[in-house]
TITIBA-576791 format. One record per residue (C-alpha): x, y, z. Coordinates in pm, whole numbers, plus 50000, padded with zeros to 5 digits. Example, Ala and Ser with C-alpha at 12.3 -4.5 7.8 and 13.67 -1.06 7.14 Angstrom:
BEGIN
512304955050780
513674989450714
***
This chain:
BEGIN
470985004749651
473374993449935
475404964449845
475124934350062
478164914750182
478354877050071
477104858250366
479574825050253
482234847750338
481344864350699
478654881450869
478764911951094
475894932051267
476144967851196
475194974451571
477884972851809
478404978852205
481504995852316
483094959952376
482514951052007
479804925652118
476704918451942
473694925952164
472634889352146
475764876752288
476334901652551
476204872552797
478694852952616
481324882052649
484374859952768
483994843052463
484404869252221
487534873252067
489704900352171
491034930251932
494134924451798
496454951251838
499014959751599
497024941151305
494814957051069
492874924150995
491094906051254
490554876251082
491394855950788
488944857850475
488434827950242
490864821749971
489014816649673
491604797049498
491474769749781
488874740849811
489774729550146
490754753650410
490054759450787
488334791250800
485884811951021
482734818650852
480714840551039
483024867351257
480264866351547
480274827351614
480614817251929
482574782351921
486184773451998
487664795151729
490034817051824
492314842151628
495884845651806
498044876151755
500994852751660
504274869551562
505234876051191
506764844951014
509184854050701
509164825650448
512084827150250
512044812249889
514204811749577
511964827949296
511764825848937
511004862348842
511624898149011
510544920048758
506814921448637
505104938648327
502064960748460
498834954648228
497004981248434
496805011248209
495915034148494
498585032848744
501205052848588
504105023848563
505084998248296
507344978448518
507444969648906
509364947049121
508494935549489
511214918149696
508684909949972
504764895849926
502664902650197
503084933550397
503524935950781
502424975050808
498884958350790
497134984350623
493194973850625
492404989450281
495254974650088
494804963349753
497794938749762
495964917349986
494094900949722
497284887849561
498154871549880
495764845549770
497804833749467
500294821349722
497824801049899
497334823250195
494324846150325
493984884050256
493534887950619
495674882750890
497914859450667
498604888750428
500204905550787
502034878950948
503204855850645
505774875150464
507374858250139
511194867150109
512194867649763
515784860549869
517574858949532
515824891249400
518814911149327
520374880449114
517124878248939
517374917648846
520824913148725
519954887048514
516534906648391
518724937648309
521594917448151
518884903347869
519754919547539
516044925947440
515714948347781
515044984047638
515475008247975
512275016848105
511745029348464
510945001048715
508705006949017
509884993749338
506814986849577
504134986049291
502464959949530
503824959049878
506034980250054
509774974349964
510744993550311
508424972150532
509834955550873
511414924850688
514054950850483
515724958550831
516984921550822
517154912150447
518144944150294
517084933949945
515714967449851
519334978649935
520594953949694
518244961349408
519214997549428
522914986749403
522334965949133
520084994048940
522955022649017
525324999148853
523264995448552
522135032048538
518585016248560
515965038848667
513455031848946
510675050549138
509765041749490
506795044549706
507085035150078
504915044250424
508425036050626
510745058250718
513445029150693
514265043650331
516385070150509
518745041150575
519955040550183
520165079350128
523615072650041
523055055849728
519765073749673
521765106149651
524175090749399
521365077649197
519695110749202
522615129749063
521985108248765
518555115348759
517715077748828
515435078849113
512235095049224
510775086849548
507095091949688
506145090650050
502655076450155
500395098250422
497075093350494
496655112850804
497835133251098
495495119051340
497605090751512
494555076751669
493295067451287
496775054851185
497255033051465
494405012551391
494275018250972
498155013650937
499054997751251
502844990251164
503725019250950
505575053451063
504125083351205
503365113250955
505545133951153
508395107151064
507305107850707
507535144850655
511175143050841
512095118650572
510815138650262
512785167750411
515985146850472
516015135650110
514975162349926
517685183350081
520135154849952
518865162149612
516665133049564
513015143049374
510505134849627
506495132849632
503675124849840
501145098049802
497645105749987
495835074049935
493625061349987
491485091650067
488305076250262
485185100850297
483935104550662
487925093350780
490445111750625
489335129350308
489225164550501
493065161950560
494265165250199
495045202250220
497115198850551
498895169350375
499835186150089
500775220950267
503365200550476
504615180050235
505285210350021
506975227950329
509305197550377
510395197950007
508135175549826
507265189549459
505005163649345
501695143849441
499455118749361
496135104049551
493965075549518
490345070249638
488875042649864
487695009749684
487454977049830
487814950149625
487574910949660
488364900750023
489214935350115
485524943350139
484944922350405
487994932850619
487384969050591
483534964450688
484644944250999
487684967751100
484904999751035
482204987251251
484624975251531
486785010751554
484295037351433
480745024651526
479525057151575
480175067551184
480465035551057
477165033150866
477615067450702
481235059650586
480125027750421
477485045050234
479395073350117
481965048149967
478775031749803
477865065049693
481205068849497
481295035049333
478005035249164
476065018249474
478974992549534
482214996349733
484274977149487
484984989049125
487364977448821
486795001048570
489835015148449
490275051048494
487155055048763
488295027249001
490715048649196
488985082249164
485595070949244
482595091149085
479905111149239
479825143249426
482015129949741
484905119349476
484065150849286
484895172549585
488085152249686
489255156449274
488745194749303
490355198749658
493355178549495
493555203549200
493135231549390
495595227249685
497985211849427
498105243949244
498425266449565
501325248149715
503115245049385
502995208749328
503165191548999
504575220948811
507805208948694
508595191648375
510735159748506
511335124248417
513825096848498
516875092748247
516895062948076
519595072347811
522385063148003
521525026348079
524735004048063
525264969148104
528424964648304
531524956848083
529104971847772
531574998547591
529745035447521
528855038347175
531225064746968
529095095546978
526695089647274
***
């Protein structure tokens, strides 16, 4: 049974003209908001935590409301913590740290959008253009690692938002975090969609020699027309492969993340992505299947029908088929893999081509045995 969207959030017609105008409003074409280039979301969804806010409830309403493509704002703050314990049992990490909240990459499917509501913002456009910068992140990490009760466990950089998003070019917080980790011999994992990680090749290479770092680059499509609207401010697949090649040659263990796989849009590219990544030096892989929790459901629906009206109904229904008639899923172990024939086909492809290209064969882990606090004496028989 097809899932109905909550009309308290917004309404969108499944029938669109080529100008993204509903048939009933064609005569008012000039009043319909233009598509915001370079942004994934096209509007701000309602924040479930706020009682009073200014929001556009009906996306097709013709009134004085308008969304502007305003520049990204960096909101600097002094945070209280930087390392978070991960309670989810199916994400493969115990701790994460994120120097930035919100992400200018603007990926329309990003699960981290919902988290932006905790900061008092919308999961929509606010997530992409109001970036919270945790300026004291390196100091917080140092304080955290100095605590005598910390027992060394790998920490994931980008467990939520991308640590190499455009803000990193200005603030270099990720670089500073890596320097602290290298000083303490604290192992880290990294996940990014941005080629800016190559700027830190020197320190990554140094950490790799001590088996303290492992990195994954996210590639969802080689179709540039799709990437430009689905992940508008990420780097190209070609550039991402170059990153994998350069860092793997520098001795850094590199992998590729294929996520999310979306039926009818990019799931057919899994083999090509794995093959190209393997040829570039990647040795391990991971993937996720599309799920649309919280506000992402409304943002993705709007985006899908505006950009792919010819197949939107089909794609939407295939996502529903993969989540027991819904597009959202919170069940551990199932939510990021889906179920049913389509999700099973994607899973089978992943296993088949992973084996074909020699992925995930090595037994490898980050080294937690050499962690030392500055000034701490090594034990006699270590």
